C-alpha positions as CSV (number, residue, x, y, z in Angstrom):
1,M,4.2,-5.2,-5.9
2,I,3.0,-6.7,-8.9
3,R,0.0,-9.2,-8.8
4,P,-3.0,-9.8,-11.0
5,G,-5.7,-7.7,-11.4
6,L,-8.9,-8.5,-9.2
7,E,-12.5,-7.3,-9.2
8,K,-11.7,-5.0,-6.0
9,D,-9.2,-2.9,-8.3
10,A,-11.9,-2.3,-11.1
11,E,-12.8,1.3,-9.6
12,R,-9.3,2.2,-9.2
13,I,-8.2,1.3,-12.5
14,S,-11.3,3.0,-14.0
15,E,-10.0,5.9,-12.0
16,I,-6.7,5.7,-13.4
17,Y,-7.9,5.3,-17.0
18,N,-10.5,8.2,-17.1
19,H,-7.8,10.5,-16.8
20,Y,-6.6,9.6,-20.3
21,V,-10.4,9.1,-21.6
22,L,-11.0,12.5,-20.6
23,N,-8.1,14.4,-21.2
24,T,-6.0,12.8,-24.1
25,C,-6.4,11.6,-27.2
26,F,-4.1,8.4,-26.3
27,T,-7.4,6.1,-26.2
28,F,-10.4,6.3,-28.1
29,D,-12.9,5.9,-25.6
30,E,-14.8,9.1,-25.1
31,Q,-16.8,8.7,-22.3
32,A,-15.8,8.0,-18.8
33,T,-15.5,4.1,-18.0
34,S,-17.2,2.8,-14.9
35,R,-16.4,0.1,-12.6
36,E,-18.8,-2.2,-14.4
37,D,-17.1,-1.4,-17.9
38,I,-13.5,-2.2,-16.2
39,L,-14.8,-5.5,-14.8
40,E,-16.4,-6.5,-18.1
41,R,-13.0,-5.8,-19.7
42,M,-11.1,-7.6,-17.1
43,S,-13.2,-10.9,-17.6
44,T,-11.8,-11.2,-21.5
45,G,-7.9,-10.5,-21.0
46,H,-4.9,-10.8,-18.7
47,W,-4.3,-8.2,-16.3
48,L,-1.8,-7.0,-13.6
49,V,-1.7,-4.2,-11.4
50,Y,1.3,-2.3,-9.5
51,E,0.5,-1.7,-5.8
52,R,2.2,1.0,-4.0
53,G,1.5,0.2,-0.3
54,T,-2.3,-0.5,-0.6
55,E,-2.9,1.5,-3.9
56,V,-3.0,0.3,-7.4
57,V,-0.8,3.1,-9.1
58,A,-0.8,1.5,-12.7
59,Y,-2.3,-1.6,-14.7
60,T,-1.3,-3.5,-17.8
61,Y,-3.0,-5.9,-19.8
62,A,-3.1,-8.2,-22.4
63,T,-6.4,-9.2,-24.7
64,T,-7.4,-10.6,-27.9
65,W,-6.1,-8.6,-30.8
66,K,-8.0,-10.2,-33.6
67,D,-11.1,-12.3,-33.1
68,R,-10.2,-15.3,-35.6
69,S,-8.5,-18.4,-34.4
70,A,-5.3,-18.0,-36.6
71,Y,-4.4,-14.7,-34.3
72,R,-4.8,-16.6,-31.1
73,F,-0.8,-16.4,-30.4
74,T,-0.9,-12.7,-30.6
75,L,-2.4,-10.2,-28.2
76,E,-2.6,-6.7,-27.6
77,S,-1.0,-5.3,-24.7
78,S,-1.7,-1.9,-22.9
79,V,-0.2,-0.1,-19.5
80,Y,-1.6,2.9,-17.8
81,V,0.1,4.7,-15.2
82,H,-1.7,7.3,-12.9
83,Q,-0.9,10.9,-13.7
84,D,1.2,11.4,-10.2
85,S,3.5,8.0,-10.6
86,H,5.0,8.6,-13.9
87,G,8.9,8.3,-14.4
88,M,9.4,5.7,-11.8
89,G,9.9,2.8,-13.8
90,I,6.4,1.2,-13.0
91,A,5.5,0.7,-16.6
92,S,8.5,-0.9,-17.4
93,K,8.4,-3.4,-14.3
94,L,4.7,-4.2,-15.3
95,Y,5.5,-4.8,-18.8
96,E,8.4,-7.0,-17.9
97,A,5.9,-9.2,-15.8
98,L,3.4,-9.1,-18.4
99,F,6.1,-10.4,-21.1
100,E,7.1,-13.1,-18.8
101,E,3.6,-14.4,-18.1
102,M,2.6,-14.2,-21.9
103,R,5.8,-16.3,-22.8
104,N,4.8,-18.8,-20.3
105,R,1.2,-18.9,-21.8
106,G,2.8,-19.7,-25.2
107,I,1.9,-16.2,-26.8
108,H,4.2,-15.5,-29.7
109,S,3.8,-11.8,-30.0
110,L,2.5,-8.5,-28.6
111,M,0.9,-5.5,-30.5
112,A,0.6,-2.0,-29.0
113,T,-1.7,0.6,-30.8
114,I,-0.6,4.2,-30.1
115,A,-2.6,7.2,-31.0
116,L,-0.3,9.4,-32.7
117,P,1.6,11.9,-32.0
118,N,2.4,10.3,-28.6
119,R,6.5,10.6,-28.3
120,N,6.5,9.3,-24.8
121,S,4.6,6.2,-25.3
122,V,6.5,5.2,-28.7
123,H,9.9,6.0,-26.9
124,F,8.8,3.7,-24.0
125,H,7.4,0.7,-26.5
126,E,10.6,0.7,-28.5
127,K,12.7,0.9,-25.2
128,M,10.9,-2.4,-24.3
129,G,11.4,-3.9,-27.6
130,F,8.5,-3.1,-29.7
131,K,9.1,-2.4,-33.4
132,K,7.1,-0.1,-35.4
133,V,5.2,-2.1,-37.8
134,G,2.6,0.4,-39.6
135,V,0.5,3.7,-39.4
136,A,-3.2,4.1,-40.4
137,K,-4.0,7.5,-41.2
138,E,-6.9,9.8,-39.6
139,V,-8.6,6.3,-38.3
140,G,-9.9,8.1,-35.0
141,Y,-11.7,11.1,-34.6
142,K,-11.8,12.6,-30.9
143,F,-11.6,16.4,-29.4
144,D,-12.2,17.7,-32.9
145,L,-9.5,16.0,-34.3
146,W,-8.3,13.3,-36.7
147,V,-6.1,10.8,-35.0
148,D,-3.7,8.5,-36.8
149,V,-2.7,5.2,-35.2
150,G,0.6,3.3,-35.0
151,Y,1.1,-0.4,-34.4
152,W,4.1,-1.7,-32.8
153,Q,5.2,-5.2,-32.3
154,K,6.9,-7.5,-30.0
155,M,7.9,-10.9,-30.6
156,L,7.9,-12.8,-27.4
157,L,9.0,-16.4,-28.8
């Protein structure tokens, strides 16, 4: 079931996210996040969760892409799935729900920021209709590696 993310979900979202923080370069956070960190982030964006039974197994969000007012119709989106729930189509369902809600709110486009290389995320975002619009070389540094960042964009309206 897809539903809005709630305060009660923050601990589980933190658990899902921290797998990526501690084990991958796919996010540039370097320290594990807390429930409070997630609650703060949830207060500034639109969050959806995918619940299987009574357990949240994935989440997506759309947040401010840039602060200046002319960017107000473009948001940045991301989706994270618990490592035991990959390959079930959950991320696609979450993103479709997010796209619909963002269209209803008048959001014109979504940006996805992808640490490279990440073949699975690139393939997923392109399958979901995102188009590559650029790459910034070696802008992140994590696990003693310089990491490139790619930008993908999906037009909603």
